[in-house]
Phi, psi and omega in degrees: 000126179297152181218157175279157175302149183244128177248121181258132174261119182229166179157175178287170181298145169068033175258359175103021182298313183291324176298316180291321177302312180300322179293319182293322183270353174079018176201163182273080180273319182269136176290131178242147181199154179289342181283120179300140178095014181296313179279134180241316183261175173277132179240130183238148171202184185248152177213175177206154178201134180055036178079005179256125176268136180209165176260149177238137177238126174269145181229162174286161181295130178274133171213151176269109185295128180260114180294165183303134178098355179264191189295332183215107184269352185256112177299146178290329183278071185296337179276353183213046186303318185286352183249012185307311181296320181292322178297316179297320180298318178296319179295321179294324176297319179296319179298317182293328182274341188288153171266325177224140181243132173250116178264117178269138176228165181257110185294338182282341181258345186073190181285128178252169177299323179295320176300317182296322180292321178292319177300322178297321176297315184289330178294338180277353177267164176259011184276147172294136182236135175238134179265123176258107180276093188279164179072027172275072188279349179228155179302329181297328183283342181302322181295335181289345183295333184299336179304327188282354171296338179295342177291336174068035181246340181164185180297152182245131179234120176287135179220164167232102184299325184284332181254351180083006181289132175081358183297319180297318179298319180294316180294328174301317179296320180297311181293321177301320179294321177297316181294321180295325180270004181057042175268112186249155173280104182252009181264104179254014178288148176274185185266015184271079176216164186291137176238127182237121178263134177259113185234163178160180180287165179301142174066027179269353178103021182297313182291323177298317178298315180300312180300322179293319182294324183263352174077025177204167180277075183286324180232154181287134179240136176206164178286355181279127176295140178087016180297314178280130183244331182249164171279120187254115180268135177220127178265144172215167178250127181235110183052040176086355180257145177280135177229134177253117176262135182237109174277144185230162173290153181295142179265126176248166171296146187307317184286353183254008178272119181280151176299151178122210185301316183298000000 
């Protein structure tokens, strides 16, 4: 089945990946929250720029978990501490599948140890990488973006995901990278295919069913109710026909929904 080029958004927790993803796809698909670790699974949708159609995948924050007694015992993903290995695994799958990788960093914090570790992962790939120095909300912060060239992974573009500043410049870099690598949009299929949503109460086995149907660990599964937070789209081919499966967060009674991410 032909496919559009894939752009993966990666980075440590709470650098603005989901905010930028929502801006690129033109709707609020990914749940955003100030608590690091809100995104757990890979979320995909479509975008376009300069006449090129492509897919964008949002990922959870990558971090190298530090066991007790090492330099840093506190995981960055405070909202998903128990899922740190699974979140990294999902992000690594996105990196492996991507044609172009956008690494988001926080311009207000400068280069962190987590940024350096992620850059080391990306340097081992053969994929084009562009660094998006996010939270450049004022012209004065734009100059701070040059620091991130020290990561040695690719060109650096200052952006503000929440205000849309610099998005066009970043997308120009993405399309230029696709053209240089001769990555073309070869998917001329229309959107007329079956869509199936998997719904139910929390912890009923929706994500387990999805993983079983597609034959891989597409979404994180755990015995904890509320593990899935976003609507996760996955395409498969069934007897030659395209089918879109949509895993969803568990539905609770209105009075039983706690404040916060859920």
